[in-house]
ROLUM-668309 format. One record per residue (C-alpha): residue in three letters; x, y, z. Coordinates in steps of 0.25 Angstrom, whole numbers, plus 2048, in hexadecimal, padded with zeros to 3 digits. Layout:
ALAXYZ ...
END
This chain:
MET225A9C6F2 PRO229A8D6F2 ALA21EA826ED PHE216A7B6F9 ILE213A6B6F8 ASN207A696FE GLY20AA6270D TYR215A6B710 ASP215A77719 LYS215A85714 PRO220A8D717 ALA21EA99720 LEU219AA771A ASN223AB271D ALA21EAC171F PRO21BAC6711 GLU215AB970E GLN20CAB9719 ARG208AC9715 GLN205AC3706 LYS1FEAB870C SER1F4ABF715 ALA1F4AC870A LEU1EEABE701 THR1E5AB970C MET1DFAC670F ALA1DCAC76FF GLU1D6ABA6FE ASP1CBABE708 ASP1CAAC9701 ASP1C5AC36F4 ALA1B8AC36F7 LYS1B8AD16F9 ILE1BFAD56EC ARG1B6AD76DF ILE1B9AD56D1 LEU1B0ADF6C9 GLN1B0ADD6BB SER1AAAE86B0 LEU1A9AEB6A3 ARG1A6AFA69A GLY1A4AFC68A LYS19FAFC67D ILE19DAF3672 CYS1A1AFE668 GLU19DAF8659 ALA19EAED64F LYS1A5AED643 ASN1A5AE6636 LEU19DAD863D GLY19DACB639 SER191AC5632 VAL18DAB963C SER187AB262E GLY18DAB7620 PRO190AC461A ASN183AC6617 ARG17FAC9625 GLN188AD2627 ARG17EADD627 ASP172AD762F LEU179AD663B CYS173ADB648 THR17DAD8653 PHE17EADB661 CYS18CADA66C THR18AAD2678 ILE196AD3684 SER198AC568B LEU1A1AC3698 ASP1A7AB4694 GLN199AAE68D GLU190AB7694 GLU187AC168E VAL187ACF697 PHE183ADC68A ARG17FADB67E THR17CAE8673 LYS171AEA66C VAL16FAE6660 PHE174AED653 ASP16EAED645 LYS174AE9638 SER182AF0637 VAL190AE5637 CYS195AF1640 PRO18BAF564B PHE18DAFF656 TYR189AF9662 GLY190B0466C GLU18AAFE677 ASP191B02685 PHE192AF7690 TYR196AF769F PHE194AEB6AA GLU19BAE56B4 ILE19EAD66B3 PRO19CACF6BF ARG1A2AC26BB PRO1B1ABE6B6 PHE1B2ABC6A8 GLN1BCAB769D CYS1B7ABD690 LEU1AEACA68D SER1A9AC867F PHE1A1ACF675 TYR199ACA66C VAL194ACF65E TYR187AC965A ALA17CAC8650 LYS16EAC9652 SER165ABF64D VAL155ABD64D PHE153AB264B GLN15FAA9651 ARG16AAAD65C ASP172AB765A LEU180AB5653 PRO18DAB9657 VAL195AC264E GLY1A1AC1658 LYS1A7AC4664 VAL1B2ACC66C SER1B7AC5677 ILE1C2ACB682 ARG1C8AC568C LYS1C7AC969A ASP1D6ACC69B ASP1D4AD568E LEU1CAADD692 CYS1D5AE6697 LYS1DBAE868A TYR1CFAEE684 SER1CCAF768E GLY1C5B0468D LYS1C6B0567E GLU1C0B02674 HIS1C7AF666A TRP1C2AED65E PHE1C1AE065E SER1BFAD7653 LEU1B2ACB656 GLN1B5ABD656 THR1AFAB0653 VAL1A4AAD65E ASP1A8A9E661 PRO1A2A9766C ASN1AEA8E66F SER1B4A9B674 GLU1A8AA067D VAL1ADA9C68B GLN1ABAA1696 GLY1ADA9B6A5 LYS1B8A966AE VAL1BCA876B3 HIS1C2A826C1 LEU1CCA766BE GLU1D8A6E6C7 MET1E3A696C2 ARG1EEA5F6C6 LEU1F9A576BF SER1FFA4B6C7 GLU207A406C6 VAL201A346C7 ILE207A246CD THR200A186C5 GLU1FFA0D6CC ASN20AA076C5 GLY214A146C9 SER214A1B6BD THR212A296BF GLY208A346B6 GLN203A406B4 HIS1F4A426B5 ILE1EBA506B6 SER1DEA526BD VAL1D5A5F6BB ARG1CAA606C3 ILE1C0A696BC ILE1BAA716C9 GLU1AEA786C3 CYS1ABA866B8 LYS1A7A916BA GLU1A1A9C6B0 LEU19CA936A4 PRO193A9969B LEU185A9B699 ILE181A8F68F SER170A97687 GLY171AA0693 GLN171A9369D ASN17AA8D6A7 CYS183A8169E ASP185A736A0 PRO196A736A0 TYR19FA666A2 ALA1AFA676A0 THR1B7A5E697 VAL1C8A5C69E SER1D1A57691 LEU1DFA57694 VAL1E5A5B686 GLY1F1A5867F PRO1FAA55672 ALA1F2A47670 ARG1E9A4767B SER1DAA4B680 ASP1D5A4668C GLN1C9A4C68F LYS1BFA4A69B LYS1B1A5169F THR1A9A556AB LYS19AA546AE VAL190A5E6A9 LYS18CA686B2 LYS17CA6D6B1 LYS17BA7C6B0 THR185A836B5 SER18EA8C6B3 ASN198A896BD PRO199A796BE HIS1A0A726C8 PHE1A7A666C3 GLU1B1A616CC GLU1B8A576C3 THR1C4A536C1 PHE1CBA4A6B8 PHE1D9A426B4 PHE1E3A446A9 GLU1EFA3A6A5 VAL1FBA466A2 THR206A3D69F ARG208A2E69D SER20DA286AA TYR21CA256AC SER223A1C6B8 ARG22CA246C3 ARG238A1A6C1 THR23BA1E6B2 GLN240A2D6AB PHE233A2C6A3 ASN231A3C6A2 VAL222A416A1 GLU21DA47693 GLU21EA54699 GLU21AA5B68B ASP20BA5568E ILE20AA5C697 GLU20EA69692 LYS205A66688 LEU1F7A62690 GLU1ECA6B693 ILE1E1A6A69B LYS1D5A6D694 VAL1C6A7069A ASP1BBA73692 LEU1ADA76698 TRP1A1A7368D ASN18FA75691 ASN18BA6768F GLU182A67683 ASN17AA5B686 LEU174A5B677 ALA17BA63671 GLN18BA6666F ASP191A6C67C VAL195A7967F PHE1A4A7D67F LEU1A4A8768E GLY1B4A8868F GLU1C3A82691 THR1CEA82697 ARG1DDA7D696 VAL1E5A796A0 PRO1F5A7769A VAL1F7A6A6A2 LYS207A6E6A4 ILE200A786AF LEU1FFA6F6B8 GLN208A6D6C4 SER20CA5F6CA ASP203A5C6D4 HIS1FDA6A6D5 ILE1EFA6C6D3 HIS1EAA776C9 LYS1DFA7E6CE ALA1D8A8A6C5 TRP1CDA916C0 TYR1CEA906B1 LEU1C4A9B6A5 LEU1BEA9269A GLN1C6A9668C PRO1C1A9567F LYS1C3A86678 GLY1D0A87672 ASN1D5A9267A GLY1CCA9C672 ASN1D6A9A665 LYS1D0AA365C SER1CEAA064D LYS1CDAA8641 SER1BEAB063F ASP1B8AB9636 ASP1B6AC6637 LEU1ADAC9641 GLY1ADAD7643 SER1B2ADF64F LEU1ACAE665B ARG1B1AF3661 LEU1B0AF2670 LYS1B4AFB67C LEU1B5AF568B THR1BBAF8698 TYR1BDAED6A0 ILE1BFAF06B0 GLU1C2AE36B9 ASP1C4AEA6C8 THR1C9ADF6D4 VAL1C1AE86DF LEU1C7AE56EE PRO1C1AE66FA SER1BCAF46FE ALA1C9AF7709 CYS1D1AF96FE TYR1CCB036F7 THR1CAB0B703 PRO1D8B15703 LEU1D3B166F4 CYS1C6B196F7 THR1C8B246FF LEU1D3B2A6F9 LEU1CAB2D6EC LEU1BEB316F5 LYS1C7B3B6FC SER1C9B446ED PRO1BEB4C6F0 ASP1C4B516FD VAL1D4B536F5 LYS1D8B616F0 PRO1DBB646E6 ILE1D1B586DF SER1DBB546D6 ALA1E5B4F6E2 SER1D9B466E5 ALA1DAB346E2 ALA1CEB366D9 HIS1D4B416D2 ILE1DFB3B6CF LEU1D8B2F6CB GLY1D0B386C1 ASP1DCB3C6BD ILE1E6B326B9 CYS1DAB296B3 ARG1D4B376AB GLU1D5B2D69D ARG1CFB236A3 TYR1BEB286A4 GLU1BAB1A6AD VAL1C4B1E6B7 VAL1B9B2A6BF LEU1AFB206C0 PRO1B5B176CB MET1B9B256D1 VAL1ACB2A6CF ARG1A3B206D8 LEU1ABB1E6E1 LEU1AAB2D6E7 LEU19BB2C6E1 HIS19AB216ED ASN1A0B286F8 ASN19AB376F6 ARG1A5B3B6F0 PHE1A5B416E2 VAL19DB4D6E2 PRO1AAB546EA PHE1B3B4C6E1 VAL1ACB526D3 SER1AAB5E6D8 ALA1B9B606DD VAL1BEB596CE ALA1B4B636C5 ALA1B9B706CE LEU1C7B6E6C9 GLU1C3B6B6BB LEU1BAB776BB ASP1C8B806C1 ASN1CDB7B6B3 THR1C1B7F6AC GLN1C2B8D6A5 GLU1B6B8D69C ALA1A7B8A6A1 ASN1A1B84695 THR1AEB79698 ILE1A9B766A5 PHE1A9B666A8 ARG1ACB64699 GLY1B7B5B699 ASN1B8B4C69E SER1BEB516AA LEU1C1B476B7 ALA1B3B506BD THR1ACB4D6AE ARG1ADB3F6AF CYS1A9B3D6BE ILE19BB446BD ASP19BB3D6B2 ASP19CB2F6BA MET196B346C2 MET189B376B9 LYS189B2B6B3 ILE189B236C2 VAL17EB2C6CA GLY178B306BE LYS174B226B8 ASN164B226BC TYR162B2F6BB LEU165B2D6AD SER15CB226AB VAL151B296B1 THR153B376A9 LEU157B2F69D LYS154B2369B PRO145B23697 VAL148B2E68C ILE155B25687 ASP14CB1B684 GLU141B2167D ILE149B26674 CYS152B1A672 GLU144B12670 SER13FB1D668 ASN148B1B660 LYS143B2A657 THR14EB3264D CYS154B3D653 GLU15EB3F649 ILE15FB50646 ASP16DB5263F PRO168B50630 ILE174B4C62B LYS172B3E633 LEU161B3C630 LYS15DB3062B GLU155B3061D GLY147B33622 ASP149B3862E ASN140B45631 VAL14AB4E639 GLU140B5863F VAL139B4A645 ASN148B4764B LYS14AB53650 GLU13CB53658 ASN140B4365D LEU14EB48663 GLN148B5566A VAL13DB4E66F TYR149B43675 VAL151B50678 GLN146B56681 LYS144B49688 VAL151B4768C PHE153B5468F SER146B55699 SER14BB4B6A0 ILE156B4F6A2 THR154B5B6A7 GLN148B566B0 SER151B4E6B8 SER157B566C2 SER150B4E6CC ASN155B416C8 CYS165B466C8 PRO16DB3D6D4 PRO172B496DE LEU180B446DC MET17EB496D0 CYS177B556D3 ASP183B586DD VAL18DB576D5 PHE187B606C9 ARG186B6B6D3 SER194B6A6D6 LEU197B6C6C9 ARG18EB786C9 HIS194B7F6D3 LEU1A1B7C6CF ALA19FB816C3 CYS199B8F6C8 LYS1A5B8F6D1 ARG1AFB8E6C6 PHE1A8B976BB PRO1A0BA16C3 GLY19BBAB6B8 ASP195BA26B0 PRO186BA06B1 HIS185B926A9 VAL191B876AE GLN18AB856B9 TYR181B7D6B1 SER18BB786A7 ALA192B736B0 VAL186B696B4 SER180B676A4 SER18CB636A0 PHE18CB566AA VAL17EB536AB PHE17AB5769B LEU186B55694 ARG18DB4869A PHE182B416A1 PHE173B4269B ALA177B4668C VAL183B3968C ALA177B30692 VAL16EB34688 LEU179B3367C SER17CB24680 PRO171B1D689 HIS177B1068B SER186B15691 PHE17BB1969C GLN172B0F69E LEU167B15698 ARG165B0D68D SER16CAFE68C HIS172B0167E HIS177B09675 PRO16CB1166F ASP16BB0E65F PRO173B18655 GLU165B21652 ILE163B23661 SER16FB25663 ARG171B2E65C THR163B34662 LEU16BB34670 THR174B3D669 LEU16DB47664 ILE166B47674 SER173B4667B LYS179B53673 THR16AB5A675 ILE16AB59683 GLN17AB5C686 THR176B6967E LEU169B6C687 GLY171B69693 SER17DB72690 TRP172B7F68A GLY170B7F69C SER17EB8569D LEU17DB9068F SER189B8868B LYS182B8467C LYS179B8B674 LEU171B85667 SER17DB8F65E SER188B83665 PHE183B7765B LYS18CB72651 GLU180B6B64B THR174B72645 TYR16AB66644 MET16DB6A655 TYR16CB77653 ASP15EB7664F PHE15AB6B658 PHE15EB74663 LYS155B7F65F SER149B77662 PHE14BB77672 GLN149B83679 GLU157B8867F GLU150B8E68B LYS148B84691 CYS153B7B690 ILE15CB81694 GLU153B846A1 LYS151B786A2 VAL162B716A4 LYS163B7F6AF LYS158B796B6 PHE15DB6B6B3 LEU16EB6D6B6 ASP169B786C4 GLU15FB6C6CA ILE16CB5F6C7 SER175B6A6CF SER16FB726D7 ASN16DB706E8 VAL15FB6D6E5 SER15AB606EB LYS152B596E2 GLU146B506E4 SER147B426DC SER13CB3F6D2 GLY13DB316D6 LEU141B2B6C8 GLU14CB256CB ASP146B1D6D4 ALA141B146C4 VAL14FB136C0 VAL150B066B9 LEU15EB016C0 LYS15FAF36B6 GLU156AEA6AE GLY159AE16A3 GLU154AD369F VAL154AC66A9 GLN151AB76AB LYS149AB66B7 ARG145AAB6C0 ALA136AA96C0 GLN131AAC6CF GLY126AA26CE ARG128A936CF LYS129A8D6C1 PRO124A7E6C0 PRO130A756BA GLY136A786AE MET12FA876AB LYS138A926A8 THR13CA996B6 PHE145AA56AF LYS13EAAF6A6 LYS145ABC69E ARG13FAC86A8 TRP143AD86A6 LEU14BADD6B3 ARG148AE96B8 LEU14FAF06C5 THR14AAFF6CA ASN14EB076D5 ARG142B016DB GLU13DAF36D5 LEU142AE96CF SER138AE26C2 TYR139AD76BA HIS12FAD76AA LYS12EACD6A1 HIS133AD8696 LYS13AAE5696 GLY130AF1699 LYS126AE869D ASP11EAE96AA ALA126AE16B7 ASP123AD46BB ARG12AAD66C9 THR12DAE26CE ILE136AE16DD ASN139AED6E3 VAL148AEE6E5 LYS144AF16F5 ASN13EAE26F5 ILE14CADD6F0 ARG155AD46FB ALA161AD16F3 VAL166ACD6E5 GLU16EAC26E2 LYS175ABA6DA VAL16EAAD6D8 ASP177AA06D6 GLU178A9A6C9 SER173A8B6CD ALA168A916D2 PHE162A936C4 ASN16EA8D6BE ARG16FA9B6B5 LYS179AA66B8 ASN178AB46BB MET16CAB36C4 PHE168ABD6CD GLN15EABE6DC VAL155ACC6E0 VAL150AC66EC HIS143ACC6F1 SER138ACD6FA GLU132AC16F3 LYS139AB56ED PRO149AB66E5 LEU147ABD6D8 TYR150AB66CD VAL158ABC6C3 GLN15FAB86B6 ALA16AAC26B0 GLY16DAC46A2 ASN17CAC26A6 CYS187AC46B2 VAL188AD26AF GLU178AD46AF ALA178ACB6BB SER180AD36C2 GLU17AAE06BF TRP16AADC6C3 LEU174AD76D0 GLU17BAE76D3 VAL16FAEF6CF LEU164AE66D8 SER16DAE76E3 GLN170AF46E3 VAL162AF96E0 SER15DAF06EE ARG169AEE6F7 CYS165AF9702 LYS155AF3702 GLU151AEF70E GLY151ADF711 ARG15EADD707 LEU160ACC70C ALA16EAC7712 THR16CABC70A PHE166AB46FE HIS166AA46F7 PRO16FAA76EB SER167A9D6E6 ASN159A996E5 TYR14DA926EC THR149A846E6 SER143A776E9 GLY141A7B6F7 ALA150A816FB TRP15AA8C6F6 GLN163A866EF CYS16FA8E6F4 CYS16CA89704 GLN163A7F701 SER15BA8670B LEU14CA8070B SER145A8E70E SER141A98702 ASN142AA270B ALA151A9F714 PRO159AA9714 GLY163AAA709 CYS171AA2709 LYS17BAAC704 PRO17EABC709 CYS179AC66FF THR183ACE6F6 THR186ADC6FD THR188AE46F3 MET196AEC6F2 LEU191AF96EC ALA18DB026F8 ASN188B0E6EF LEU179B0D6EB GLN176B186E2 LEU182B196DA ASP189B086DB ILE196B0B6DF ASP19FB006E3 CYS1AAB096E9 ASP1B5AFC6E9 ARG1B4AF86DB GLU1B5B096D5 ALA1C2B096E0 GLU1C7AFC6D8 ARG1C3B056CC ILE1CDB116CF PHE1DAB096D5 SER1D7AFF6C8 LEU1DAB0D6C2 LEU1E3B146CA SER1EDB086C7 ALA1EAB0A6B7 ASN1EEB176B9 ASP1FBB176C1 THR203B1E6B8 LYS1FBB276BA LEU1FCB286C7 GLN20AB2A6C9 SER20CB346BE MET202B3B6C7 GLU20CB396D2 ASP218B3F6CA ALA211B4B6C5 CYS20BB4E6D4 ALA219B4B6DB SER220B546CD LEU218B5F6CE ALA217B5E6DC VAL228B616DD TYR229B6A6D2 GLN227B786D6 GLY228B806C8 PRO21DB856BE GLN212B796BB ARG216B746AF GLU211B666B1 PRO216B596A7 GLU20CB5669D GLU208B496A3 TYR207B4E6AF SER1FDB586A8 LYS1F3B4C6AB PHE1EFB4D6B6 THR1EAB596C2 ILE1F4B5C6CD GLN1EFB666D4 GLU1F6B636E2 PRO203B5A6DF LYS205B556EC GLU1F6B536F1 THR1F4B4B6E3 PHE203B436E6 HIS1FEB3F6F2 THR1EFB3A6EE LEU1F6B336E2 LYS200B2B6EF GLN1F3B276F6 LEU1EEB206E9 ARG1FAB1A6E5 ASN1FAB156F4 ILE1EDB0E6F4 MET1EDB096E4 GLU1FAB026EA GLU1F5AFC6F6 LEU1E8AF86EC GLN1F0AF16E4 ARG1F7AEA6EE GLN1EAAE56F3 HIS1E4AE06E5 ASN1F4AD96E5 ILE1F1AD06F0 ARG1E4ACD6EA ASN1EAAC96DE ASP1F4AC36E2 VAL1E8AB76E8 ARG1E2AB56D9 GLN1EAAAD6CF TYR1E8AAC6C2 GLY1ECAA06B6 SER1F1AA16AA LEU1EEAAC69E ASP1E9AA0694 ASN1E0A9A69F PRO1DCAA46AA ILE1D9AA16B7 VAL1CDAA46BF GLY1D0AA86CE LYS1D8A9F6D7 THR1E0A946D5 SER1E4A8A6DE 
END
């Protein structure tokens, strides 16, 4: 493409260029509809050989914990692990990432009683490198925590290299550097910083430095200051003197961000370096630069601080406008009607990605949202049963059917689990009674009979909670269990017990028993239990599995390998347990409609510590934000002075009229949101960006269909007789900004169909070679008329009807190509900088 000089007309575009320009324009118009959605799932497993904080004598006294930070903002913390240099944390985590970030860091701290917690070391992974570790466990060496490497944010610069003619006719080169603004600078001691910038032209034997004004109490300062630097010495146009180009090659524009500390030493916030050689003469270079650690983060050799084992899965989805996903969703939702089911798009997706467990979840969510899950899973279960030869092995493998039902139960049965198990799980974890009954694992002073009695009490409580919970079992789960029961009886008509084992293998083995074993994974507890409590939960889970299988008569006492378990089960009345299990299984898989007990109304949706702004008028100088415990249920939002205390204030969710973010400038605080109700707004500050996003999401879900919802809101506060956002004088003035429209349409299941469709597209694209292999297999099987002798690679796929399967594959291929084209169009309008200094956003 030829370069054009300002002031000259550009030539007319030809037809292909016009189409490309039109596509780019449409893509830019759709930018507002495109969502970049990020999530992080993983586990902080354990640490090994942690180094001492202050000398070798302290090593055995280390009480440590781990934190996770997005840049410098802490978003997750494990519990404190007592006195070990090799602690096992075992903490699972999952959260949506609501903002851009540069670096994900894991810190290990030593807990201190009398002073602030001391850092042992950290693991920092740049966002671009997260994909290298996705889905697998890795050991990471801990690095020293250096204040000069703890940076975040970005700076907007405009630079220009110009020739300047002096009064005597000589010519020189000058650089103008305009600092426009910064974004997302870190908090200092929990508050917005007082930032300023220094600008330097650095090179051999020179370092010219200039400084901006200090901006008060902001993480997003607007500077709008320009500085000028002389690059080369002046020369006359009438001479043959050459400019010293080697100087240009060695010069850099260096911008440092600092927090003004007044009487103390200023705090380094980050730097960026721009080589002068990238500037073209008389061209403006305008870009966003991510702030970097001091000295480009060069690491000095540090002592051995130990290592940390982590499992990480980072996912970033670029979600396009809804219309782009209509063909893919339509094809997937037709799956239950395709004969045979193995030729359907949903089954093909599960088939080619069978090694990747996460592939099933977006498909299940999509089917659930559109009420197509039950017919699909019934068809897939029927196919599996056709290949099952013995009734006692029914649904025991890790098949597409079992994975779909597992994910469905986790989504649909979340509140059911909470109502049924959370009270008794809380009691077990907080009472901390010893329940070990294995003679080999008993500690000195333990009484095995007392332990056995403790365990029996807990098992009876859990068992009773489960078998008396049928009225709370979600209707969708009942529909699936009823279908499984019918299919099992049809496949094995001579076995009277298979109707129970088909249901118990899911509801006991894969649902309740797993939740008891790992309550933190099902949001029943906030942290992984202690080793002793974990052992108690293991014994209870093992017992519940066995009691649940008694209903199908698939397990007898004599089948226990451990003698201590055999003796323990003698204390249970087998016939009564069998009767209770069968009654429960009948109730959750029958056609009889159930009356709700109403217990689900009391489910706690979210709770946690926040900073709440005082509702009343406070005299000047008094603190207006106080720590409170915020608690949300299906029925009400309340805040308390401390967890477990009586509510200071309760707001019925029917009276919530809007839930929106608050501008940072309103209170000079980040992560603020407001709950607008029948009285004055409730202003709340969450602990971090993840917490704020989760509160906004769950409050919006519970209140969005209530009557009286507002269409507009004020993003700032009312003070000094006016709204600070629009300067309206009346405190009752209508809002000046439209309320956020919620993207999710399914109220009960919290499902974003566009996001799930994008996830499915990404998974299909990542397995493109397997799609091609399946196409080749279909073509080969359709042409070959002899005995069915499948090559080894073809046996990995389920192909019953080659022609029908091939037709579906071609449809998938066409849809994927079109979606990729849509992504490419939108990617073309985004330009990025170098790897050393990535540019965020668009360049001019």
